[in-house]
N, C-alpha and C positions, 0 to 999 in steps of 0.2 A: 504493500500500500504506500502511495506517495505521501511525503511529508507536506503538511500544509504550509503555506507561505505566511511569514510574519512581517510586521512593519516595525521600524525602528526610528528613533530620533537620536540626535547626537548633540551633547552638551560639551563643546570644546572641539574645534575643527583643526587642531594642530596636527603634528606628525602622527601621534598615536591615535587620535580620533580618525584621521584619514586612513590609517592602516587598518583599523578594526572595521570601519564602515566599508572598506574595500571588499569585504566578503560579499556584500550585496551586489557589487558589480561583477564579481566572479560567479556568483550563484544567484542570479536574479529570479529564478524560479522558487527560491527558498526564503529570500528576504529582500526588502526594499527600504531605503531611507526616505522618510517623508517629512523630516523637519530637522533644522539645525539652529543652534545658538552659538555665536562666536563673535567676540568684540572686534577682532581684526578683519577689516573689510576684504583684504586679499585672500585670506584663508577661508572666510565665509563664502565668498564668491566662487572660489575654487570648488568647494563641496557642493554648492547649489548647482553649478554647471555640470559637475561629474554625475550627479544623481538625479538631475531634473526636478529639484525640489520646488514646489510652488511658492511664490513670493509671500503668500499669507501665512506660510509656515517657516519663515526665515526671521531670526531674531538676533539682535546684538547682545542681549543679556539672557542668560538661561532662566532667570526669574520670570521673565515675560512668557517664555515657553511653558514653564511649569504652571503659570497662572491659568492657562487654557484648560478646558476640559480635556481629559485624556484622549489623545488622538493617535496613539500607536500602542503596540503591544509591549515594547521594551525601549529602554533608553541606554545609550552608551555614554557614561560620564567620564570624560577625559579632560577635565579642567586641570589646572595646576594642582600640585600635591596638597597645598594648604587650603584648597577650596573644594574639598570633597564632601565634608560633613553636611553642610546646609543643602546642597542639591540632592544628596541621597535621601535626606529626610523629606524634602518636598516632593520628589518624584515617587518615593515609596508610598507616601500618603495618598497620592493620586492613583495608586494601583499598578504602576509600571513595574515590569521585571527589569533588573538592573545588572549591567556589566560595568564594573568600576575598575578603572586603571589603577595599578599598584603605584605607590603604597596607598593603603586606605586613608590614612591621616597622619599628621605629624606628632600626635600624642596618644598615649594609651587610652585616655578618657574619651577622646574623639572616636577612636577605633571602636570602643565598646558602644558608644552612642550610635554609630553606624549599624553595628550588628543588631542592637535593640530595635532600631527603626525598621530594618528589613524583616526581622522576625515578627514584629508586631503587624506588619502589612501582609505577610505571607508571600512576599515577592520572591521569585526565583532570583538568586543572587550569585554572581560570579565575580572574582577578582582576577585581574590580568596577570596572574603568575604563569606566564606562558611556558616557562621551562618545564612545568609538569606535563605539558601536552605534547612535547616534541616526540616524533617517532623514535629518536635516540633514547629518551627517558623511558618510554613505554617498553622498548626492547630490553633496556637494562632492568626494569622492574620484573619482566618475565624471567630473566636469568636468576635474579635474586629470589623471587617467589618460588622458583623451582628447586631452591636449596642447592644450587650448583656450587656455591662457595661456602655452604654451611651457614652458620650464624654470623652476622656482621659484628666484627670486633671494633674496627675503627674506619673512619673515612677521612681522606685528605682531599681538599678541593681548592683549586686556584682559579681566581677570576683575573685574567690578564687584560685589564681595562683598555690599555693602549694610551701612549703618551699624548696623541692628538685628541683622543676622546676626552681625556681628563682636561686638557686645555680648552676644548670646545664647550663641554657641558658643565664642568665643575670648577673652572677658573674664570672663564669669561661668560658662561652661559647661565641658564635659568636656575641651575641647582648648585651654584657656587657658594651661596650664603645660607647658613642654617636658619636664620631668622626669616628669610624670604621663602624658603622651601622646606627643607628638613636636613638632618644630618646625613652624611654620606652613606652609611650602612643602610639606612632606611630608603634613601632615594635610589640607590643603585643596586645594592647587594641584598635587599630583602628577597629578591629573586632567589638568590643562592642559599640563604638561610632557610627559606621555605622549601627549596629543593632538597636540601640535606634532611630536613625534618620529614619530608615526604618519603624519601628513600629509606631513611632509618626506620620509620614506621613505629616509633616509640616516643614517649613523652620526654622532653628535655628537662633535666633536673637542676643544672647549674651551668653558669657561663662565666668566662673571663675574657678580657680583650685588651689589646694594646694597639695604638695607632697614632699618627701625627700628620700635620701638614709639614712635610719635610722640606720640600723644594720650592713650591710656588709662593715664595715670600719675598718681601722687599730686600731682605738680607742676602738673597741669592742673586740679586740683579747684577748682570754683567756691567762692567765699566763702560760708560758711554751709551747705555741703552736709553731710548726715549720712551715717553708714556704711550705712544702709539707706533705700531709696526711700520706704517707708511712713512714715518718721520725718523726712523731709527738708523743710526750709522752702523750698528752691528747686526742688523736684522738678517743679513745674508748668512751669518754664522750661527743663527739661533734655530734649533730644531722645532721650536714652538711658534715660529713666525706665522702670523695669520696669512700673510701673502703666500707662504709656502703651503700651508695646510689647505686653504680654500682655493688659492689660485691654481695650484697644480691639478686639483680635481677638476676645476672648470676647464683647463686646457685639455684634459682627457675626455671632456664631454659629460662629466658627472655632475648633474644639477640636482640630484636628490639629496637626501640627508647625508651629511650635515649642512651642505651648502644651502639647501632650501630654507633652513632656519635663518641663515645669515642674510640671504638675498633671494626672495621668492621669484625674482625676474629671471634668474639664470643667465645674466648677461655680464660681460666684462665691465661695462659701465656701472651696472647696478651693484656689482661686487665692490668695485672701487669706492663708490659712494658709501656703501655699508661699512667698509673697513675704515673709511675716513671719519665717519660720524657715529657709528654704532658701537655697541659693546664688544663685538667680536673682533674689532681691530685694536683692542687694547693690549699693551704689554702684559704678559702673564705674571710679571713681577710687580705690577702696579694696578692690580684689581682689588675689589673688596671681597675676595673669596676668603672663607675660613674653614671649609670642610677638609677633611683629611685627604692625603694622596696615597696613603698606604695604611692597611689595618689587618690585624690577625684576630681571629675569634676562636676560642676553644670551647667545646660543648661536651657536657656529660649527659648521657641518656639513661633511662631506666635499665637496670640489669648490668650497668657498668660499661656499656659501649661508649665510645668517644668519637668526636669529629673535630677537625680543624679546618678553618677557612682562611684564605689569604686573598685580599684584594690589593692590587698595586697598579699604579699608573705607568710604571717604568718598564714598558715592553711594547712590542709591536701591536698587541691586541690579538684578537682571534678567538678560537674556541676555548671554552673553559676546560680545564684538565682535572680529572678525578682519579684517585686510587681508592679502591675499596678492599679491605683486608678481612677475610672471613676465616672460620675455623677449618674449612676444607679447601680453600683456594683464595685467589686474589683476582681483582679486575683492574684493568687500566682503561679509562675512557677519555676520549678527546672530543666528544660532541658529534663526531661523524663515524667513529669506529669504537668497537668494544672488543677488548682482548681478555681472555679468561685463562688463568693458569690453574690446573687441577693438581692438588697435592697427591692424589692417588696414582696418577699416571705420569706426573712430572712433565706435562706437556701444555703448550699454549694452543688455544684455538681462537678463531675470530668469529664474532657474531654478525650476521648480515642484518642490516637495518633497512626495513621496508619504508622508504620515504614516500612511496606512492599511496600510503593509506590516508594522506591528508587531502581534503577537497581543494585546498588552496595551499600553495607552498608558503610564500611570504617570509617574513623575518623571523629571527630567533629560531633558526633551524626547523622551520615549519610550524613552530608552536603558535604563532599568531593565527594562522589559518585554522588549526585544529581547535584552539580555544573558541573561536567564533563558530565553527561547525558544531561543537558541543553545546554552546550557549543557545544558538538558534534552535537546535533540535530539542533542547530542554524546554524552551518556551513553547515551541510548536506542539510538543507532546505533553506539556505540563508535568515533566519528569525531572525534578532537580537532581536525581542521582546521576545524571549524565555529567554534572559539573564536578571537576576534580579539585576546585579551589573555592568551595562554598564558605559560609560564614564561620563555622566553628574552627575548622582547620586553619583558615586564614588568620583569625584572631590569635590562635595559639602561636603561629609562626611569627606574627608581628610582635607578640610579647617577648619572644626570644630576642628579637632585634633590639627592642627597647632595653632589655636587660643587658645585652652586650654593650650597648653604648653607655649605660650606667656604669658597668664594670670598667670600661676604658677610662671614663672620666674620674672614677674613684680609685683606680688602680687596685681593684679587689675582685673577689668572686661574688657573683650574685646568685642566690638560690631562687629557683622558680617553684 
């Protein structure tokens, strides 16, 4: 039996809102976008044109969209991190099913408030922890659930953020300052803490953490550096040069993220103007950033199993890397390949990952597409069990993140 088609509205038409709404363009027989709220005209117009949204359903403020009688089955809330709590409450009260971009909110209290609102409304609720949904993760879960390496004893996970990504998003960009968005572990790596929690399948009991803003500080500024890259005498020798990071991409014809955030026009003239006047042309040693550029987190789980996580900016970027050590074997994972060592046979084997199981490929190793596939199906069939990142498990993983940041700031161990 075919799945019924659902309607969606979008609160926040930035890169994540555009990515999630893109499911409706790839699978128009399953979903359609019928409304959008976005304060930036360029981004709002882009979504209106892509989805053919009627003008009476186009808003500059999500509050105006929420004030209308419910006119869709679901809402994608992809506003900035600190602006999630109020729209969730408003749209839940109107009876919308909700897909909320991660992180839920910048404080534990607001996270609990969000969970209370969606539970009270009975809304189907998903959070954008897309790493749970990737074909890689699901293949790995099958290996673990089959007992191939026995019981998990410890997990090591590395997020190689990438020097340019740190400079773009967390030094010059929207997530650079904790007061304006959230702390680094929540903004970027709640993905990974949630993933570890999901893979471990047990309750986390204690957390410790260390981390710092090591490099992107005024004290590290090279002699002769200017406040903006376009005016800088030493720019040509700086790996974090905005002209290098964005200009080289544009020369290669790459106008998508991250360049689309800097200059939506995708032209040399537009980029020059953006770097001259906008935040992305600033020297990385002369910004108002305060979030860390490296952090380690150690976790203890029920039964004595442990996990360690490292996030660092100082690398090329690319796939996260994971080692899982069990009582009967070990696993090495790189996001696109899983290698298993069996203690009984003393041999390595490689697990084939079926990336064709996703309706839409998309970002995050296919996780973006599978998340939307599952959410749309859950709404269409009124079956919340299709969601892998619902309210309770999402709240629990967020609380681990908050505990880790508390441990980092207090130089101690936080019991959960």
